[in-house]
BAFI-3210 file (N, C-alpha, C; in Angstrom, 3 decimals, decimal comma, padded with zeros to 6 digits):
// residues 238
n [1|2|3|4|5|6|7|8|9|10|11|12|13|14|15|16|17|18|19|20|21|22|23|24|25|26|27|28|29|30|31|32|33|34|35|36|37|38|39|40|41|42|43|44|45|46|47|48|49|50|51|52|53|54|55|56|57|58|59|60|61|62|63|64|65|66|67|68|69|70|71|72|73|74|75|76|77|78|79|80|81|82|83|84|85|86|87|88|89|90|91|92|93|94|95|96|97|98|99|100|101|102|103|104|105|106|107|108|109|110|111|112|113|114|115|116|117|118|119|120|121|122|123|124|125|126|127|128|129|130|131|132|133|134|135|136|137|138|139|140|141|142|143|144|145|146|147|148|149|150|151|152|153|154|155|156|157|158|159|160|161|162|163|164|165|166|167|168|169|170|171|172|173|174|175|176|177|178|179|180|181|182|183|184|185|186|187|188|189|190|191|192|193|194|195|196|197|198|199|200|201|202|203|204|205|206|207|208|209|210|211|212|213|214|215|216|217|218|219|220|221|222|223|224|225|226|227|228|229|230|231|232|233|234|235|236|237|238]
n.u [090,462|087,208|084,182|082,889|084,463|087,157|088,105|090,663|094,072|093,953|092,983|091,070|092,146|091,650|089,271|088,998|090,850|093,203|094,787|095,583|097,952|098,124|100,950|103,503|104,789|107,367|109,112|110,319|112,191|111,399|108,115|107,871|105,935|105,484|106,766|108,034|110,851|111,003|109,085|110,312|112,585|111,434|110,390|112,603|113,913|112,837|113,330|115,940|116,829|115,624|116,921|119,777|119,873|119,817|122,365|124,283|123,074|123,114|122,626|124,102|124,420|121,416|121,187|122,437|121,175|118,742|119,402|120,248|121,677|123,385|122,998|120,541|118,979|119,195|117,642|115,031|115,018|116,794|118,413|119,412|118,229|115,882|114,627|114,170|112,505|110,403|109,436|108,648|106,573|104,880|104,260|102,899|100,648|099,267|098,685|097,099|094,947|093,972|093,484|091,210|089,484|088,909|087,768|085,360|081,861|081,581|079,962|080,665|083,146|084,966|085,144|086,192|088,680|089,935|090,273|091,688|094,000|094,731|095,546|097,675|099,498|099,894|101,600|102,121|100,832|101,189|099,310|096,724|095,838|097,773|100,053|102,473|104,170|106,132|104,696|105,054|107,988|108,217|107,111|109,008|111,061|110,419|109,949|112,585|113,998|112,800|112,901|115,214|114,704|113,770|115,504|117,752|120,099|118,756|116,199|114,284|114,223|113,323|110,762|109,400|109,251|107,223|107,756|106,961|104,225|102,448|103,025|102,424|099,494|098,468|098,947|097,503|094,735|094,028|094,355|092,166|090,037|090,663|090,226|087,473|086,447|087,419|087,627|089,035|091,524|094,906|097,052|096,843|097,866|100,615|100,409|099,610|101,719|103,654|102,526|102,872|105,880|106,647|105,487|107,143|109,684|109,026|108,752|111,196|112,916|111,940|112,945|115,611|116,610|115,817|115,584|114,529|111,921|108,505|107,002|106,892|108,124|106,639|104,246|104,278|103,081|100,317|100,598|101,906|099,975|097,998|099,451|099,832|097,301|096,014|097,549|097,027|094,071|094,099|095,560|093,720|091,463|089,547]
n.v [115,811|114,863|115,622|113,387|111,503|110,251|109,624|107,600|106,786|103,921|100,423|097,587|094,183|091,437|089,251|090,543|090,992|092,128|095,408|097,433|099,875|102,863|103,943|106,023|105,647|106,635|106,160|103,872|101,321|099,017|097,652|096,542|095,263|093,328|090,951|087,876|088,474|091,325|092,027|090,714|092,465|094,784|094,163|093,046|095,083|097,092|095,719|095,708|098,328|099,208|097,939|098,803|101,260|104,210|105,126|103,161|101,038|099,355|098,258|096,041|094,828|094,206|092,683|090,422|089,546|088,756|086,778|087,109|089,037|092,189|093,541|092,771|093,751|096,556|096,481|096,962|099,338|102,639|103,512|103,559|105,823|106,216|103,917|104,257|106,742|105,408|103,705|105,528|106,783|104,763|104,607|107,139|107,114|104,834|105,583|107,575|106,255|104,842|106,939|107,865|105,621|105,739|108,150|108,152|108,635|109,958|112,676|115,041|117,571|118,261|115,886|114,181|115,431|114,741|112,225|111,757|113,092|111,262|109,080|110,109|110,516|108,119|105,102|102,750|099,609|095,993|095,039|093,209|093,393|094,184|091,963|091,285|093,333|094,787|096,547|097,651|097,907|099,517|101,876|102,875|103,059|105,304|107,147|107,718|108,053|109,349|112,289|112,456|112,122|114,250|116,380|117,161|117,776|117,401|117,892|119,792|119,103|116,641|117,097|118,462|116,175|115,005|113,348|113,652|113,616|111,937|112,519|115,265|114,985|113,913|115,407|117,817|116,771|116,403|118,861|120,055|119,403|121,105|123,376|123,284|123,336|125,742|128,215|130,709|130,228|130,717|129,017|126,048|123,745|123,887|123,656|120,696|119,454|120,152|118,639|116,046|115,792|116,558|114,564|112,550|113,407|114,032|111,560|110,458|112,159|111,392|109,040|109,194|111,734|112,782|115,189|117,178|117,200|116,957|114,482|111,318|107,939|105,901|106,348|107,224|107,224|107,855|110,374|111,798|111,980|113,390|115,962|116,933|117,003|118,992|121,189|121,698|122,192|124,225|126,057|126,555|127,828|126,251]
n.w [095,572|095,845|097,542|099,901|099,146|097,087|093,681|092,906|091,482|091,005|090,729|091,098|090,964|088,828|090,229|092,539|094,832|095,203|094,675|092,033|091,321|089,501|087,959|087,006|083,941|083,014|085,045|085,089|083,121|082,238|083,064|086,387|087,471|085,519|085,476|087,065|088,014|087,906|089,905|092,175|092,034|093,154|095,676|097,161|096,712|098,308|100,918|101,063|100,921|103,321|105,214|104,807|104,013|101,980|100,693|100,888|099,576|096,540|093,135|092,479|095,078|095,248|093,207|093,864|096,068|095,193|093,226|090,666|087,883|087,839|085,440|084,843|086,472|085,729|083,434|084,110|085,917|085,535|087,442|090,850|092,041|090,522|091,138|093,887|093,469|092,081|094,134|095,997|094,825|094,206|096,957|097,631|096,009|096,866|099,251|098,691|097,745|100,049|101,665|099,954|100,335|103,058|103,552|102,007|101,234|103,616|105,118|106,369|105,940|107,863|109,585|107,369|106,991|109,241|109,209|106,769|107,793|109,814|108,323|106,755|108,719|110,354|110,939|108,187|107,874|107,024|104,246|102,952|100,386|098,883|098,334|097,473|098,671|101,241|103,368|105,636|105,936|103,504|104,377|106,199|104,727|103,113|105,206|106,052|103,465|101,520|100,889|099,628|097,160|095,944|096,971|095,514|092,578|090,034|090,293|089,248|086,398|086,687|087,758|085,688|084,143|085,341|087,531|090,149|090,452|091,632|094,403|094,540|093,823|095,861|098,062|096,960|096,970|099,799|100,424|099,041|100,787|102,914|101,948|101,213|103,831|104,888|102,732|102,540|103,523|102,945|102,542|101,693|100,483|101,038|103,729|103,978|102,754|104,656|106,851|105,988|105,522|108,150|109,815|109,201|109,881|113,026|113,964|113,228|114,802|117,476|117,613|117,486|117,893|120,442|121,990|120,347|120,083|121,380|121,092|122,252|122,339|123,546|122,998|120,050|117,520|117,912|119,289|117,335|115,451|116,843|117,396|114,881|113,694|115,574|114,949|112,069|112,332|113,913|112,308|110,240|111,391|112,839]
ca.u [089,590|085,812|083,362|082,311|085,514|087,782|088,637|091,968|094,465|094,042|092,043|090,881|092,755|090,515|089,014|088,773|091,466|094,312|094,756|096,674|098,053|098,756|102,216|104,055|105,768|108,577|109,905|110,981|112,541|110,233|107,187|108,380|104,855|105,179|107,362|108,542|112,246|110,481|108,353|111,395|113,348|110,659|110,159|113,556|114,662|112,296|113,680|117,436|116,690|115,153|117,989|121,234|119,826|120,051|123,816|124,764|122,250|123,588|121,896|124,951|123,889|120,095|121,099|122,897|120,170|117,465|120,029|120,215|122,826|123,187|122,349|119,151|118,194|119,057|116,555|113,913|115,503|118,005|119,345|118,680|117,431|114,664|113,964|113,624|111,285|109,163|108,983|107,819|105,546|104,025|103,772|102,034|099,454|098,449|098,159|095,917|093,786|093,679|092,500|089,734|088,569|088,576|086,794|084,257|080,707|081,546|079,467|081,269|084,476|085,873|085,399|087,095|090,046|090,531|090,426|092,923|095,376|095,168|096,216|098,958|100,598|099,909|102,394|101,433|101,097|101,187|097,954|096,464|095,575|099,107|100,521|104,033|104,727|106,212|104,214|105,902|109,309|108,293|107,061|110,276|112,089|109,662|110,259|113,965|114,839|111,912|113,270|116,264|114,154|113,668|116,592|118,999|120,209|117,943|114,800|113,495|114,001|112,437|109,543|109,029|108,849|106,200|107,998|106,507|102,804|101,681|102,994|101,528|098,168|098,171|099,054|096,305|093,710|093,835|094,369|091,053|089,336|090,733|089,504|086,143|086,123|087,902|087,793|089,800|092,670|095,810|098,040|096,294|098,853|101,668|100,056|099,476|102,994|104,183|102,073|103,543|106,981|106,674|105,086|108,330|110,530|108,838|109,002|112,683|113,442|111,584|113,551|117,136|117,070|114,326|115,212|113,977|110,394|108,027|106,604|107,393|108,268|105,782|102,750|104,765|102,147|099,199|100,985|102,299|098,632|097,284|100,040|099,742|096,023|095,930|098,360|095,977|092,670|094,322|095,973|092,753|090,573|088,805]
ca.v [114,904|115,497|115,732|112,046|110,331|110,530|108,776|107,638|106,235|102,428|099,504|096,208|093,323|090,409|088,611|091,573|090,610|092,895|096,618|097,868|101,348|103,512|104,532|106,807|104,627|107,120|105,905|102,442|100,915|097,935|097,543|095,585|094,289|092,371|089,656|087,660|089,141|092,685|092,011|090,590|093,497|095,921|093,569|092,985|096,634|097,530|095,285|096,058|099,896|099,272|097,296|099,209|102,767|104,550|105,224|101,881|100,212|099,086|097,208|094,678|093,991|093,703|091,366|089,195|089,313|087,830|085,681|087,750|089,887|093,642|093,879|092,339|094,821|097,837|096,476|097,445|100,809|103,073|103,917|103,238|107,024|106,046|103,006|104,948|107,515|104,506|103,199|106,455|106,934|103,633|104,840|108,117|106,612|103,818|106,534|108,267|105,127|104,703|108,101|107,670|104,543|106,147|109,309|107,772|108,779|110,918|114,053|116,133|117,822|118,096|114,350|113,640|116,185|114,028|110,688|112,030|113,260|109,982|108,108|110,825|110,585|107,035|104,251|101,853|098,155|095,187|094,767|091,895|093,878|094,349|090,770|091,403|094,551|094,852|097,958|098,239|098,333|100,573|102,996|103,139|103,665|106,576|108,127|108,116|108,268|110,024|113,604|112,360|112,047|115,904|117,250|116,853|118,632|117,099|117,893|120,587|118,393|115,458|117,662|118,499|114,907|114,491|112,158|113,786|113,720|111,279|113,342|116,555|114,864|113,353|116,768|118,647|116,263|116,701|120,354|120,524|119,286|122,289|124,521|123,087|123,735|127,277|128,796|131,766|129,924|130,916|128,026|124,658|122,699|124,051|123,056|119,288|119,031|120,268|117,747|114,809|115,871|116,689|113,314|111,586|114,045|114,058|110,197|110,393|113,004|110,786|107,946|109,566|113,276|113,089|116,493|118,101|117,083|116,414|113,265|110,568|106,699|104,815|106,884|107,837|107,519|108,713|111,679|112,570|112,461|114,605|117,115|117,617|117,411|120,121|122,137|121,919|122,741|125,663|126,869|126,961|128,354|125,286]
ca.w [096,241|095,973|098,586|100,026|098,646|095,878|092,458|092,787|090,452|091,322|090,122|091,577|089,942|088,531|091,577|093,512|096,018|095,179|094,029|091,003|091,322|088,080|088,233|085,576|083,210|083,016|086,084|084,804|081,665|081,908|084,046|087,186|087,587|084,424|085,464|088,531|088,438|088,316|091,218|093,075|092,313|093,992|096,928|097,657|096,822|099,715|102,145|101,172|101,336|104,746|105,951|104,780|103,602|100,405|100,517|101,048|098,677|095,281|092,158|092,690|096,145|095,134|092,276|094,730|097,054|094,305|092,436|089,151|087,381|087,902|084,273|084,649|087,357|085,075|082,264|084,566|086,439|085,084|088,451|092,050|092,275|089,969|091,719|094,796|092,962|091,929|095,440|096,972|094,042|094,737|098,351|097,648|095,234|097,749|100,478|098,269|097,821|101,496|102,043|099,451|101,059|104,255|103,656|101,065|101,934|104,836|104,559|107,022|105,501|108,946|109,658|106,241|107,116|110,504|108,707|105,899|108,490|110,451|107,320|106,385|110,049|111,132|110,138|107,461|108,368|106,081|103,792|102,237|099,207|098,207|099,090|097,313|099,081|102,803|103,420|106,928|105,400|102,510|105,174|106,882|103,512|102,736|106,249|106,086|102,464|100,385|100,736|098,675|095,686|095,469|097,423|094,624|091,514|088,738|090,588|088,238|085,129|086,939|087,980|084,569|083,405|086,089|088,383|091,545|090,356|092,750|095,809|094,535|093,715|097,171|098,881|096,457|097,471|101,153|100,391|098,588|101,842|103,541|101,075|101,588|105,276|104,867|101,469|102,692|104,095|101,931|102,175|101,968|099,962|101,848|105,181|103,910|102,610|105,929|107,679|105,505|106,147|109,629|110,379|109,188|111,022|114,277|114,470|113,488|115,948|118,593|117,835|117,192|118,603|121,208|122,639|119,316|119,882|122,572|120,756|122,701|121,786|124,226|122,204|119,132|116,397|118,534|119,501|116,197|114,877|117,610|117,288|113,495|113,526|116,351|114,134|110,986|112,747|114,483|111,252|109,466|112,345|113,423]
c.u [088,178|085,122|082,805|083,508|086,076|087,954|090,063|092,745|094,877|092,838|091,911|091,249|091,598|090,505|088,889|089,554|092,459|094,156|095,844|096,841|098,664|099,805|102,889|104,980|107,056|109,593|110,718|111,092|111,436|109,497|107,499|107,217|104,713|105,650|107,905|109,754|111,997|109,881|109,333|112,314|112,725|110,539|111,388|114,336|114,121|113,166|115,144|117,647|116,410|116,362|119,408|120,980|120,219|121,509|124,442|124,189|122,907|122,700|122,766|124,421|122,436|120,172|121,601|122,028|119,217|118,153|120,042|121,457|122,414|122,613|121,083|118,434|117,959|118,097|115,280|114,133|116,745|119,041|118,576|117,970|115,944|113,972|113,358|112,316|110,002|108,580|108,109|106,599|104,470|103,162|102,596|100,545|098,545|097,996|097,032|094,795|093,190|092,794|091,081|089,021|087,957|087,611|085,459|083,016|080,447|081,119|080,225|082,912|085,506|086,271|086,344|088,372|090,542|091,058|091,631|094,138|095,821|095,970|097,561|099,902|100,779|100,955|101,729|101,770|100,759|099,664|097,838|096,227|096,673|100,073|102,391|104,678|104,733|105,996|104,858|107,355|109,473|107,900|108,126|111,191|111,486|109,932|111,584|114,478|114,136|112,298|114,374|115,788|114,157|114,771|117,831|119,059|119,346|116,446|113,909|113,154|113,097|110,996|108,768|108,460|107,699|106,436|107,487|104,919|101,991|101,553|102,101|100,088|097,542|097,785|097,611|094,964|093,160|093,467|092,796|089,834|089,356|090,126|088,106|085,709|086,315|088,348|089,045|091,232|093,810|096,570|097,816|097,470|100,231|101,422|100,275|100,813|103,896|103,811|102,862|105,039|107,323|106,444|106,448|109,257|110,458|109,131|110,447|113,369|113,187|112,517|115,009|117,502|115,970|114,412|114,777|112,584|109,690|107,078|107,370|107,381|107,032|104,195|103,113|103,725|101,217|099,427|101,266|101,019|098,054|098,062|099,777|098,350|095,594|096,367|097,353|094,912|092,962|094,574|094,727|091,345|089,566|088,943]
c.v [115,452|115,094|114,140|111,055|110,723|109,570|108,747|106,646|104,693|101,820|098,365|095,120|092,341|089,442|089,295|091,604|091,895|094,239|096,549|099,284|101,734|104,289|105,007|105,619|105,327|106,776|104,443|102,264|099,884|097,701|096,452|094,559|093,225|091,263|089,350|088,348|090,612|092,830|091,603|091,991|094,465|095,361|093,447|094,263|097,344|097,162|095,576|097,491|100,060|099,009|098,150|100,725|103,242|104,665|104,039|100,776|100,357|098,220|095,893|094,009|093,480|092,648|090,069|088,619|088,440|086,935|085,955|088,433|091,371|094,074|093,867|093,370|096,259|097,782|096,921|098,994|101,275|103,359|103,484|104,586|106,863|104,943|103,431|105,949|106,591|103,951|104,195|106,950|106,075|104,106|105,820|107,752|105,580|104,613|107,242|107,328|104,988|105,755|108,171|106,879|105,125|107,364|109,099|107,917|109,176|112,258|115,066|116,343|117,837|116,556|113,978|114,072|115,121|112,735|110,649|112,251|112,097|109,250|108,737|110,535|109,437|105,932|103,158|100,314|097,333|095,025|093,842|092,080|094,016|093,091|090,915|092,389|094,464|096,159|098,642|098,598|099,558|101,861|103,678|103,810|105,058|107,736|108,403|108,515|109,090|111,555|113,473|112,258|113,315|116,835|116,875|117,766|118,552|117,236|118,662|119,945|117,356|115,997|117,981|117,503|114,399|113,514|112,580|113,944|113,207|111,955|114,511|116,219|114,501|114,764|117,688|117,950|116,345|118,087|120,876|120,304|120,507|123,506|124,392|123,516|125,405|127,813|129,916|131,447|129,734|129,758|126,449|123,421|122,721|123,315|121,455|118,884|119,078|119,106|116,447|114,786|115,762|115,282|112,416|112,364|113,909|112,631|109,904|110,923|111,979|109,670|107,985|110,622|113,724|114,439|117,539|118,092|116,528|115,032|112,259|108,831|105,844|105,387|107,707|108,239|108,231|110,194|112,493|113,031|113,563|115,832|117,764|117,935|118,819|121,148|122,599|122,599|124,132|126,622|127,471|127,534|127,528|124,582]
c.w [096,493|097,130|098,741|099,679|097,416|094,968|092,501|091,784|090,861|090,739|091,042|090,601|089,947|089,909|092,747|094,908|096,181|094,290|093,017|090,725|089,934|088,232|086,804|084,982|082,716|084,048|086,035|083,264|081,324|083,106|085,163|087,524|086,626|084,322|086,717|089,100|088,742|089,550|092,452|093,488|093,221|095,226|097,610|097,794|098,004|100,843|102,214|101,510|102,758|105,727|106,168|104,448|102,287|099,914|100,238|100,037|097,125|094,374|092,183|093,860|096,045|094,122|093,004|095,421|096,466|093,385|090,991|088,895|087,684|086,358|084,134|085,353|086,627|083,727|082,935|085,267|085,914|086,145|089,714|092,407|091,742|090,537|092,869|094,401|092,620|093,309|096,260|096,249|094,170|096,186|098,370|097,141|096,296|098,857|099,961|098,224|099,087|101,847|101,415|099,893|102,443|104,437|102,771|101,889|103,144|104,494|105,095|106,647|106,777|109,570|108,711|106,378|108,303|109,920|107,730|106,643|109,329|109,527|106,911|107,455|110,652|110,101|109,356|107,885|107,038|105,640|102,880|100,723|098,361|098,673|098,610|097,875|100,713|103,081|104,704|106,448|104,535|103,447|105,917|105,981|103,163|103,752|106,360|104,751|101,368|100,206|099,801|097,365|095,213|095,899|096,734|093,278|090,201|089,155|089,750|086,941|085,531|087,305|086,565|083,714|084,219|087,084|089,825|091,527|091,272|094,130|095,715|094,456|095,230|098,150|098,520|097,023|098,693|101,130|100,100|099,738|102,860|103,041|101,290|102,966|105,336|103,523|101,510|103,073|102,785|101,318|102,580|101,472|100,771|103,313|104,977|103,625|103,748|106,927|107,384|106,021|107,525|110,385|110,505|110,147|112,249|114,726|114,509|114,512|117,367|118,764|118,010|117,924|119,399|121,880|121,476|119,276|121,195|122,240|121,323|122,278|122,362|123,342|120,902|118,121|116,827|118,731|118,566|115,350|115,607|117,538|115,993|113,222|114,215|115,447|113,002|111,203|113,250|113,372|110,459|110,095|112,496|114,732]
res [m|s|q|g|g|a|a|v|p|a|s|i|a|p|g|g|a|h|i|e|l|q|l|d|d|k|l|f|v|k|d|p|r|s|s|r|l|g|r|d|i|v|d|h|g|i|r|l|l|d|e|m|g|y|e|e|f|t|f|r|k|l|a|d|r|i|g|t|t|e|a|s|v|y|r|y|f|r|s|k|h|l|l|l|l|y|l|t|s|y|y|w|s|w|l|e|y|r|i|g|l|a|t|r|n|i|a|s|a|e|d|r|l|r|l|a|l|q|e|l|t|q|p|i|t|n|d|d|s|t|p|r|i|d|e|a|a|l|y|r|v|v|m|t|e|s|s|k|t|y|l|q|r|e|v|d|a|e|n|r|e|g|f|f|r|s|y|k|r|l|c|r|g|v|a|d|i|i|v|e|i|n|p|a|y|p|y|p|v|a|l|v|s|t|v|v|e|s|s|h|r|q|k|y|f|a|e|h|l|p|s|l|t|e|v|q|l|p|s|l|d|r|s|t|t|a|f|l|t|e|l|v|f|q|a|i|g|r]
***
């Protein structure tokens, strides 16, 4: 992520209204954006994962929801694990795009870092530029299920295939701003990935295990951002 804003893997669709994110074609058998059925699989896949969670989610249930066959879903994704990887990759790429917009033409690296941290730690609301995606539901899926994409036995092989490239690129981009502020800080990427994961965990704790955090529900998002922003700036000596 370069000074004054970043070039991110996204383009504006014809007409200028919608963004098109560039996602790794190894994540799917057939690009779900290429057909109405594929878009329905993604749209209702997000909603169903949000409703029932990853463990209870199946392609059979998804097929029933959208009025198709289970075999048709498999024509787009080989497994529900790869569907989840696709959705989280979409989210990380979209978040990178948002950070690029928020930090564009901002001269101060410290101001850019604060804006980036706000994007990383605030919940996502629905965006007219991605009309087929329920971003609020996708955010909840990422918050509760994203760690399952890498806390599994095939993570090393999938990493070699580049399945986590969008997440790593997001963290590296924000880490570059930290290096710009303090080139001597030795753990910029570790700090950013800690912020991302902690943002999800702190909100989950506040909602379900409140004795594990001082983040409180009435000001959940604001206090999470404040806590993690303070953590980052203290860590890097600012």
